KEPASE-622298 format. One line per 10 residues: number of its first residue (from 1); their letters; for each residue x, y, z of N, C-alpha, C, O. Coordinates in nm, 2 decimals. Example, Ala and Ser with C-alpha at 12.3 -4.5 7.8 and 13.67 -1.06 7.14 Angstrom:
2
1	as	1.32 -0.57 0.78 1.23 -0.45 0.78 1.32 -0.33 0.78 1.42 -0.33 0.85 | 1.28 -0.22 0.71 1.37 -0.11 0.71 1.29 0.00 0.79 1.34 0.11 0.80;
END
This chain:
90
1	mreraaappv	0.08 -0.12 0.00 0.00 0.00 0.00 0.09 0.12 0.00 0.18 0.13 0.08 | 0.06 0.22 -0.09 0.14 0.34 -0.10 0.08 0.45 0.00 -0.04 0.46 0.01 | 0.17 0.51 0.06 0.13 0.62 0.15 0.14 0.75 0.08 0.23 0.78 0.00 | 0.04 0.84 0.10 0.04 0.97 0.03 0.10 1.07 0.13 0.08 1.06 0.25 | 0.17 1.17 0.08 0.22 1.27 0.16 0.11 1.36 0.21 0.01 1.39 0.14 | 0.12 1.39 0.34 0.01 1.48 0.40 0.03 1.62 0.35 0.14 1.67 0.32 | -0.08 1.69 0.34 -0.08 1.83 0.30 -0.01 1.91 0.41 -0.03 1.88 0.53 | 0.07 2.01 0.38 0.13 2.09 0.48 0.02 2.16 0.57 -0.08 2.21 0.51 | 0.05 2.18 0.70 -0.05 2.24 0.78 -0.06 2.39 0.75 0.03 2.45 0.71 | -0.18 2.44 0.78 -0.20 2.59 0.76 -0.24 2.65 0.89 -0.31 2.60 0.97;
11	lrqpffyrfv	-0.18 2.77 0.91 -0.21 2.85 1.03 -0.35 2.91 1.01 -0.36 3.02 0.95 | -0.46 2.85 1.06 -0.59 2.89 1.03 -0.65 2.99 1.13 -0.74 3.07 1.09 | -0.60 2.99 1.25 -0.67 3.08 1.35 -0.57 3.18 1.42 -0.55 3.17 1.54 | -0.52 3.27 1.34 -0.43 3.37 1.40 -0.51 3.45 1.51 -0.45 3.50 1.60 | -0.64 3.46 1.49 -0.72 3.54 1.58 -0.70 3.48 1.72 -0.69 3.55 1.82 | -0.71 3.34 1.73 -0.69 3.28 1.86 -0.57 3.31 1.93 -0.56 3.34 2.05 | -0.46 3.31 1.85 -0.33 3.34 1.91 -0.32 3.48 1.96 -0.26 3.51 2.07 | -0.37 3.57 1.89 -0.36 3.71 1.92 -0.45 3.76 2.04 -0.41 3.83 2.13 | -0.58 3.71 2.03 -0.68 3.76 2.13 -0.71 3.66 2.24 -0.79 3.69 2.33 | -0.66 3.54 2.24 -0.68 3.44 2.35 -0.55 3.40 2.41 -0.54 3.42 2.53;
21	rhplyagffl	-0.46 3.35 2.33 -0.34 3.30 2.39 -0.25 3.40 2.46 -0.21 3.38 2.57 | -0.23 3.51 2.39 -0.14 3.62 2.45 -0.21 3.68 2.58 -0.14 3.69 2.68 | -0.33 3.72 2.58 -0.39 3.77 2.70 -0.40 3.66 2.81 -0.39 3.70 2.93 | -0.42 3.54 2.78 -0.42 3.43 2.88 -0.28 3.42 2.95 -0.28 3.42 3.07 | -0.18 3.42 2.87 -0.04 3.43 2.93 -0.03 3.55 3.02 0.02 3.54 3.13 | -0.06 3.67 2.97 -0.05 3.79 3.04 -0.13 3.78 3.17 -0.08 3.83 3.28 | -0.25 3.72 3.17 -0.33 3.71 3.29 -0.26 3.62 3.39 -0.27 3.65 3.51 | -0.20 3.51 3.35 -0.13 3.42 3.44 -0.01 3.50 3.51 0.00 3.49 3.63 | 0.06 3.57 3.43 0.18 3.64 3.49 0.13 3.75 3.59 0.18 3.76 3.70 | 0.02 3.82 3.55 -0.04 3.92 3.64 -0.09 3.85 3.77 -0.06 3.90 3.88;
31	afwatpamta	-0.15 3.73 3.76 -0.20 3.66 3.88 -0.09 3.61 3.97 -0.10 3.61 4.09 | 0.02 3.57 3.91 0.13 3.53 3.99 0.19 3.64 4.07 0.23 3.62 4.19 | 0.20 3.76 4.02 0.27 3.87 4.08 0.18 3.97 4.15 0.23 4.05 4.23 | 0.05 3.98 4.12 -0.04 4.08 4.18 -0.08 4.03 4.32 -0.17 3.94 4.33 | -0.02 4.09 4.42 -0.06 4.05 4.56 -0.03 4.18 4.65 0.07 4.24 4.63 | -0.12 4.20 4.74 -0.10 4.32 4.83 0.02 4.29 4.93 0.09 4.39 4.96 | 0.05 4.17 4.96 0.16 4.14 5.05 0.22 4.01 5.01 0.16 3.90 5.01 | 0.35 4.01 4.97 0.42 3.90 4.92 0.50 3.83 5.03 0.59 3.89 5.09 | 0.47 3.70 5.05 0.55 3.62 5.14 0.67 3.56 5.06 0.67 3.56 4.94 | 0.76 3.50 5.14 0.87 3.44 5.07 0.82 3.32 4.99 0.87 3.29 4.88;
41	ghlllaagls	0.72 3.25 5.04 0.67 3.13 4.97 0.60 3.18 4.84 0.61 3.11 4.73 | 0.52 3.29 4.85 0.45 3.34 4.73 0.56 3.39 4.63 0.54 3.36 4.51 | 0.66 3.45 4.67 0.77 3.50 4.58 0.83 3.38 4.51 0.85 3.38 4.39 | 0.86 3.27 4.58 0.92 3.15 4.52 0.83 3.09 4.42 0.87 3.05 4.31 | 0.70 3.08 4.46 0.60 3.02 4.37 0.59 3.11 4.24 0.59 3.06 4.13 | 0.57 3.24 4.26 0.56 3.33 4.14 0.68 3.32 4.05 0.67 3.32 3.93 | 0.80 3.32 4.11 0.92 3.32 4.03 0.93 3.18 3.96 0.97 3.18 3.84 | 0.90 3.08 4.03 0.91 2.94 3.96 0.81 2.93 3.85 0.85 2.87 3.74 | 0.69 2.97 3.87 0.59 2.95 3.77 0.61 3.04 3.65 0.59 3.01 3.54 | 0.66 3.16 3.68 0.70 3.25 3.57 0.81 3.20 3.48 0.80 3.20 3.36;
51	lymliairfe	0.91 3.15 3.55 1.02 3.09 3.47 0.97 2.97 3.39 1.01 2.95 3.28 | 0.89 2.88 3.45 0.83 2.77 3.38 0.75 2.81 3.26 0.77 2.75 3.15 | 0.67 2.92 3.27 0.59 2.96 3.16 0.68 3.03 3.05 0.65 3.00 2.93 | 0.78 3.10 3.09 0.87 3.16 2.99 0.94 3.05 2.91 0.96 3.06 2.79 | 0.99 2.94 2.97 1.05 2.83 2.90 0.95 2.76 2.81 0.98 2.73 2.70 | 0.83 2.74 2.86 0.72 2.67 2.78 0.69 2.76 2.66 0.67 2.70 2.55 | 0.68 2.89 2.68 0.65 2.98 2.56 0.76 2.97 2.46 0.73 2.96 2.34 | 0.88 2.96 2.50 0.99 2.95 2.40 0.98 2.82 2.32 1.00 2.82 2.20 | 0.96 2.71 2.39 0.94 2.58 2.33 0.82 2.58 2.23 0.83 2.52 2.12 | 0.71 2.64 2.28 0.59 2.64 2.20 0.62 2.72 2.07 0.58 2.68 1.96;
61	erdlidvfge	0.68 2.84 2.08 0.72 2.92 1.97 0.80 2.84 1.87 0.78 2.85 1.75 | 0.90 2.77 1.92 0.99 2.69 1.83 0.91 2.58 1.76 0.93 2.56 1.64 | 0.82 2.52 1.83 0.74 2.41 1.77 0.65 2.47 1.66 0.63 2.41 1.56 | 0.59 2.59 1.69 0.50 2.65 1.59 0.58 2.69 1.47 0.52 2.68 1.36 | 0.70 2.74 1.48 0.78 2.77 1.36 0.81 2.64 1.29 0.81 2.65 1.16 | 0.85 2.54 1.36 0.88 2.41 1.29 0.76 2.36 1.21 0.78 2.31 1.10 | 0.64 2.37 1.26 0.52 2.32 1.20 0.47 2.41 1.09 0.44 2.36 0.98 | 0.46 2.54 1.12 0.39 2.63 1.02 0.49 2.71 0.94 0.45 2.77 0.84 | 0.62 2.71 0.97 0.72 2.77 0.89 0.70 2.92 0.88 0.67 2.99 0.97 | 0.72 2.96 0.75 0.71 3.11 0.72 0.58 3.17 0.75 0.57 3.29 0.79;
71	ayvsyrrrvg	0.47 3.09 0.75 0.34 3.15 0.78 0.33 3.19 0.93 0.28 3.30 0.96 | 0.39 3.12 1.02 0.40 3.16 1.16 0.50 3.27 1.18 0.47 3.36 1.26 | 0.61 3.27 1.11 0.71 3.38 1.13 0.65 3.51 1.08 0.67 3.61 1.14 | 0.57 3.50 0.97 0.50 3.62 0.92 0.40 3.67 1.02 0.39 3.79 1.04 | 0.33 3.58 1.08 0.23 3.61 1.18 0.30 3.68 1.30 0.25 3.79 1.35 | 0.41 3.63 1.34 0.48 3.69 1.46 0.53 3.83 1.43 0.53 3.92 1.52 | 0.56 3.86 1.30 0.60 3.99 1.26 0.48 4.09 1.27 0.50 4.21 1.31 | 0.36 4.04 1.24 0.24 4.13 1.24 0.19 4.15 1.38 0.13 4.26 1.41 | 0.20 4.05 1.46 0.14 4.05 1.59 0.25 4.06 1.70 0.34 3.98 1.70 | 0.24 4.15 1.79 0.33 4.16 1.90 0.33 4.04 1.99 0.22 3.99 2.02;
81	mlvprigggp	0.45 3.99 2.02 0.45 3.88 2.11 0.45 3.92 2.26 0.50 4.03 2.29 | 0.39 3.84 2.34 0.39 3.87 2.48 0.53 3.87 2.54 0.57 3.96 2.62 | 0.62 3.78 2.50 0.76 3.77 2.54 0.84 3.79 2.41 0.87 3.68 2.35 | 0.88 3.91 2.38 0.96 3.92 2.25 1.09 3.86 2.26 1.15 3.85 2.37 | 1.14 3.81 2.15 1.27 3.75 2.14 1.38 3.85 2.15 1.38 3.95 2.07 | 1.47 3.84 2.24 1.58 3.93 2.25 1.69 3.89 2.16 1.73 3.77 2.16 | 1.74 3.98 2.08 1.85 3.94 1.99 1.80 3.92 1.85 1.88 3.89 1.76 | 1.67 3.94 1.82 1.62 3.93 1.68 1.61 3.78 1.64 1.63 3.69 1.72 | 1.58 3.76 1.51 1.57 3.63 1.46 1.43 3.58 1.48 1.35 3.64 1.56 | 1.39 3.47 1.41 1.26 3.41 1.43 1.23 3.35 1.56 1.12 3.29 1.59;
END
């Protein structure tokens, strides 16, 4: 049986990424750090979760570029990223 090559994926919902994903990330960061009185435990939790999310966002961006290629790179140029890449490049 011959296998057919799959059609390349298409970035169909840039609206989702701009108006759902980015504000969702921003909301989590705000929730981690917005407190009237920060204890050492809360500081450690906020710092750890923020670092975890920053690493996850970087991996997610890399995977989206791998899957969608130039379509996602073009999208990133049009839409501001929550965590901009320092040093340029895709």
